[in-house]
C-alpha positions in Angstrom: -3.4 38.6 -0.2 -6.7 40.0 -1.0 -5.6 40.2 -4.9 -4.6 37.2 -4.8 -7.9 35.6 -3.4 -9.6 37.8 -5.8 -7.6 37.1 -8.8 -7.7 33.0 -8.3 -10.8 32.4 -6.6 -9.2 30.4 -3.6 -10.8 30.1 -0.7 -10.1 32.8 1.9 -10.7 30.4 4.7 -8.0 28.1 3.1 -5.5 30.7 2.3 -5.7 32.1 6.1 -5.1 28.6 7.4 -2.0 28.0 4.7 -0.5 31.5 5.8 -0.6 30.4 9.7 0.6 27.1 9.1 3.5 28.2 6.4 4.3 30.8 9.2 5.1 28.0 11.5 8.1 26.5 9.2 8.8 29.3 7.2 10.4 32.7 8.9 10.4 35.2 6.4 10.2 36.2 2.4 14.0 35.0 2.0 13.6 31.9 3.5 10.3 31.3 1.2 12.7 31.4 -1.4 14.8 28.8 -0.6 11.8 26.2 -0.8 9.6 28.4 -3.5 9.3 26.1 -6.6 8.8 29.1 -8.6 12.2 30.5 -7.5 13.6 27.1 -7.7 13.0 26.4 -11.4 15.3 29.4 -12.4 18.1 27.6 -10.9 17.3 24.2 -11.9 20.0 23.1 -13.9 18.6 21.2 -17.0 21.1 18.9 -17.6 20.3 16.0 -15.4 16.9 17.4 -14.5 14.2 15.0 -13.7 10.9 15.0 -15.8 8.1 16.6 -14.3 4.5 15.9 -14.6 2.4 18.5 -13.2 -1.6 18.8 -12.9 -3.6 21.0 -11.4 -7.1 21.8 -11.6 -8.6 24.9 -12.7 -10.7 25.7 -9.6 -8.4 25.1 -7.1 -9.7 26.7 -3.8 -6.1 26.5 -2.9 -5.2 29.1 -5.8 -2.6 26.7 -7.0 -3.7 27.1 -10.5 -2.0 30.3 -11.0 1.6 28.9 -9.6 1.6 25.8 -11.7 1.0 27.6 -14.5 3.8 29.7 -14.4 6.1 26.9 -13.1 5.1 25.1 -16.3 5.7 27.9 -18.3 9.4 28.8 -16.9 10.2 25.2 -16.6 9.2 24.7 -20.8 11.0 27.6 -21.5 14.1 26.7 -19.7 14.0 23.5 -21.5 13.2 21.4 -18.7 11.2 18.1 -19.7 7.4 18.8 -18.5 4.1 17.4 -18.8 1.4 20.2 -17.7 -2.2 18.7 -17.4 -4.5 21.4 -16.5 -7.7 19.8 -15.0 -11.5 21.3 -15.5 -12.7 20.9 -11.5 -11.2 21.6 -8.4 -8.1 20.6 -6.4 -8.6 16.8 -5.9 
């Protein structure tokens, strides 16, 4: 977790709160994979898949930029229609 915070510039307090909140709804790593966009995109059927518009601030205090960029790359590699708009700025 510390490596993620260091790498992304995420706010440690936000990450701590997000982890606590997540543990209320997701029991373990296996269950998380059922909801994780980074795992779900690998199994998305390209035929009939919705078109995505995805944007994220480069300086997002939640650390979302890294995952958003990975999601966009995976989707585009698979042929999913996606508009990826990285933004200069924070979360909102």
